[in-house]
C-alpha positions in Angstrom: 0.0 -0.4 -0.6 1.3 3.8 -0.5 3.1 5.1 2.5 1.5 5.8 5.5 1.4 8.7 8.2 -1.1 6.8 11.0 1.9 5.5 12.7 4.2 8.4 12.8 1.1 10.1 14.0 -0.1 7.4 16.3 3.3 7.4 18.0 3.2 11.0 18.3 -0.4 10.9 19.8 1.4 8.4 22.2 4.5 10.1 23.0 2.0 13.6 23.9 -0.7 11.6 26.2 2.5 9.9 28.4 4.4 13.1 28.6 1.0 14.9 29.2 0.7 17.2 26.7 -3.6 18.1 27.8 -5.8 19.2 25.7 -7.2 22.9 26.1 -10.7 24.4 26.5 -11.0 26.6 23.5 -14.2 28.3 25.8 -17.1 26.7 28.5 -19.3 26.0 26.2 -17.0 24.6 22.6 -17.5 20.9 22.5 -16.2 19.6 19.0 -12.4 22.2 18.2 -10.5 21.7 21.7 -9.9 17.7 21.2 -8.9 19.3 17.5 -6.2 21.1 17.7 -4.7 18.8 20.8 -4.8 16.8 17.6 -3.2 19.2 15.1 -0.5 19.9 17.1 0.3 16.0 17.3 0.6 16.7 12.8 2.3 20.4 13.5 5.3 18.6 15.8 5.6 16.1 12.6 5.7 19.0 9.9 2.9 17.9 8.1 0.8 19.9 6.1 -2.8 19.9 5.6 -5.5 21.6 5.4 -6.9 23.8 8.1 -10.7 22.0 9.7 -13.4 23.9 10.0 -17.1 23.8 11.6 -19.2 21.1 8.4 -16.0 19.8 7.1 -14.9 16.2 6.1 -12.5 14.8 7.0 -11.2 17.3 10.3 -7.6 17.4 9.1 -7.0 16.4 5.1 -2.9 16.2 4.6 -1.3 17.7 1.2 1.3 15.5 0.4 0.0 12.5 1.7 -3.7 11.3 0.1 -5.0 10.4 4.0 -7.0 12.0 6.4 -7.9 12.4 9.9 -11.9 12.8 11.5 -11.4 13.8 15.4 -14.0 12.7 17.8 -13.5 14.1 21.3 -15.7 11.4 24.3 -16.5 12.7 27.0 -15.8 10.2 29.7 -17.7 9.2 31.5 -20.6 9.8 29.1 -21.7 8.7 26.0 -18.6 6.1 24.7 -20.5 3.6 22.9 -21.3 5.3 19.9 -21.5 9.0 18.3 -23.2 11.0 15.8 -22.6 11.8 12.5 -23.7 14.5 11.2 -21.7 14.7 7.9 -20.3 11.8 6.8 -21.2 8.1 7.5 -17.8 6.6 8.5 -16.4 4.2 6.2 -12.3 4.2 5.4 -12.1 6.1 2.3 -13.3 9.5 1.2 -13.0 11.1 -2.3 -9.7 9.1 -2.6 -8.4 9.4 0.6 -7.5 7.0 2.9 -9.4 8.0 6.7 -8.3 7.5 10.0 -10.4 8.0 13.2 -9.4 9.2 16.2 -11.5 8.6 19.3 -10.3 10.5 22.4 -11.4 10.6 25.5 -11.4 13.2 28.8 -13.2 13.4 31.7 -16.5 14.5 31.3 -16.4 16.6 35.2 -13.7 19.4 34.1 -15.1 21.3 37.4 -11.9 20.0 38.7 -9.3 21.4 36.8 -8.1 25.1 37.6 -8.4 28.0 34.8 -5.4 29.1 33.6 -4.4 32.9 33.5 -5.7 32.3 30.0 -9.7 31.7 30.9 -9.2 28.6 29.8 -9.3 25.1 31.8 -6.6 22.5 30.8 -6.6 18.3 31.1 -5.9 15.4 30.4 -6.5 12.4 27.0 -7.4 9.4 29.6 -7.0 7.1 26.3 -7.5 7.0 22.5 -7.8 4.4 20.0 -6.8 5.6 16.3 -8.9 2.7 14.0 -8.7 2.9 10.0 -12.2 4.3 9.4 -13.2 0.6 7.8 -13.3 -1.2 11.4 -15.9 1.4 11.4 -17.8 0.8 8.2 -15.6 -0.7 5.1 -18.4 0.5 2.0 -16.8 3.0 0.4 -19.8 3.0 -2.5 -21.9 5.4 0.0 -22.6 8.4 -1.1 -24.3 10.6 1.6 -26.6 13.3 0.4 -29.3 15.7 2.0 -32.5 16.6 -0.3 -35.7 17.8 0.2 -39.2 18.0 -0.7 -41.0 20.9 -1.2 -45.7 20.9 -1.0 -45.7 20.3 3.2 -47.6 22.2 5.1 -51.7 24.0 5.4 -50.6 26.2 2.4 -47.6 24.0 0.2 -45.3 25.9 0.7 -42.9 23.8 3.2 -40.1 22.5 2.5 -39.2 18.9 4.2 -35.9 18.6 4.3 -33.6 15.1 4.5 -31.0 15.9 6.4 -30.1 12.6 7.7 -27.3 12.0 11.1 -25.4 8.4 11.3 -25.3 7.1 15.0 -21.7 4.5 14.9 -20.3 2.9 17.3 -17.1 3.7 18.7 -14.0 1.3 19.3 -14.9 1.3 22.5 -17.6 -0.4 22.9 -16.1 -2.3 20.4 -13.3 -3.6 21.9 -12.2 -5.2 25.3 -8.6 -4.1 26.9 -8.6 -0.6 24.8 -10.1 1.0 28.3 -7.3 2.9 29.9 -4.8 2.7 27.2 -3.4 3.7 23.8 -4.3 1.9 20.6 -3.8 1.9 16.9 -6.5 -0.4 15.3 -5.1 -1.3 11.3 -6.7 -3.4 8.8 -4.6 -6.9 8.3 -3.9 -5.8 4.4 -1.9 -2.9 5.7 2.3 -3.7 6.1 3.1 -2.7 10.0 6.1 -0.5 11.4 8.8 -2.2 13.7 8.5 0.1 16.4 5.2 -1.4 17.0 4.3 -4.9 18.4 0.7 -6.0 17.7 -1.5 -7.0 21.0 -4.5 -8.7 19.3 -6.4 -9.8 15.8 -10.1 -8.2 15.2 -12.7 -9.5 12.6 -15.8 -7.9 11.5 -18.1 -10.0 9.9 -20.5 -8.1 7.4 -24.2 -8.1 7.9 -26.5 -10.5 6.7 -28.7 -7.9 5.2 -28.2 -4.1 4.2 -30.4 -0.8 4.3 -31.0 0.7 1.0 -33.3 2.8 2.0 -36.4 3.8 3.9 -39.7 5.8 4.8 -41.5 8.8 7.0 -44.9 8.7 7.7 -45.7 12.3 8.0 -49.2 11.4 9.7 -48.2 8.7 11.8 -44.1 9.0 12.5 -43.4 5.8 12.2 -40.1 5.6 10.3 -39.7 2.5 8.2 -36.4 0.6 6.6 -35.9 -0.8 4.0 -33.7 -4.2 3.5 -32.3 -6.3 0.9 -30.3 -9.6 0.7 -26.3 -8.5 1.2 -24.5 -10.3 -1.5 -21.0 -10.4 1.1 -22.8 -11.3 3.6 -20.5 -12.9 6.2 -17.7 -11.6 4.6 -14.8 -11.4 7.2 -12.7 -8.1 7.2 -10.2 -8.3 9.4 -8.0 -5.7 11.2 -4.6 -6.4 13.7 -4.4 -3.3 16.8 -1.6 -2.6 17.2 0.8 -0.7 20.3 4.7 0.9 20.5 6.8 -1.7 21.9 7.4 0.4 24.9 3.7 0.4 25.5 1.7 -2.1 27.8 1.2 -5.6 25.5 -2.4 -6.1 27.6 -4.4 -7.9 24.6 -7.4 -6.0 22.5 -10.3 -8.3 21.5 -13.7 -7.9 19.9 -16.4 -7.7 22.8 -18.5 -10.9 22.6 -22.0 -8.9 22.2 -23.3 -6.3 19.8 -22.9 -3.2 20.6 -25.9 -0.8 21.8 -27.0 1.9 20.1 -29.0 4.6 21.9 -31.4 7.4 19.8 -29.6 10.3 20.4 -31.9 13.9 20.2 -29.1 15.4 20.4 -25.9 16.9 18.2 -22.7 15.4 17.5 -20.7 14.2 20.6 -17.3 16.3 19.6 
């Protein structure tokens, strides 16, 4: 495969956590850019050029010299950590010609124990993190996200209904055992390993028997129905390897024996 930055980037993140490099709040209300900014510093330390991140962009960081991108998800812990909302793109390992990696970092939910700095911002640690290839979350590379709309709704027929899709996907913390409190990298088995890393687990995800190919919503009953078709690749196994740096713990990582519970959430992105 084409040379990748993921081993270098993960190493920088692991070293930063071990060195106590703290997340710094952007503001008291911000729930998105604090962890993105922490990650951005790791790219800058590697002198990796990237296109700047912003709201409603995907992925958060598009690299310049490499056809790769990084999507960053900050999760408060304890809190909602088994799944996350994505209102821009369905998770995938490739997007617009780029290989996509996801960085999930958890930080303390109760920030009141961390004092404000002279800048008026709080600083707090990364509790644990998992960097994974997007295929670990979803291996479909063909689906294209689009928001559509219909007109003619309402008493006078001049109201538009916008179909703005939000996807709720499980996090690696919900899919695996042996990642809590640690720093772990998960990549497809096909990617060549790096001598700085040790293997700590073999993970397999199996394609479902059926695929959702559409849905209908009844405005009279508020009932949402999914349309399923048999998955022609049902039972196909997608194999992944969990890594850590050789100087990290070798605690094994494995798949959970049960399927993760996806809870409905009316909120916006958990970032």
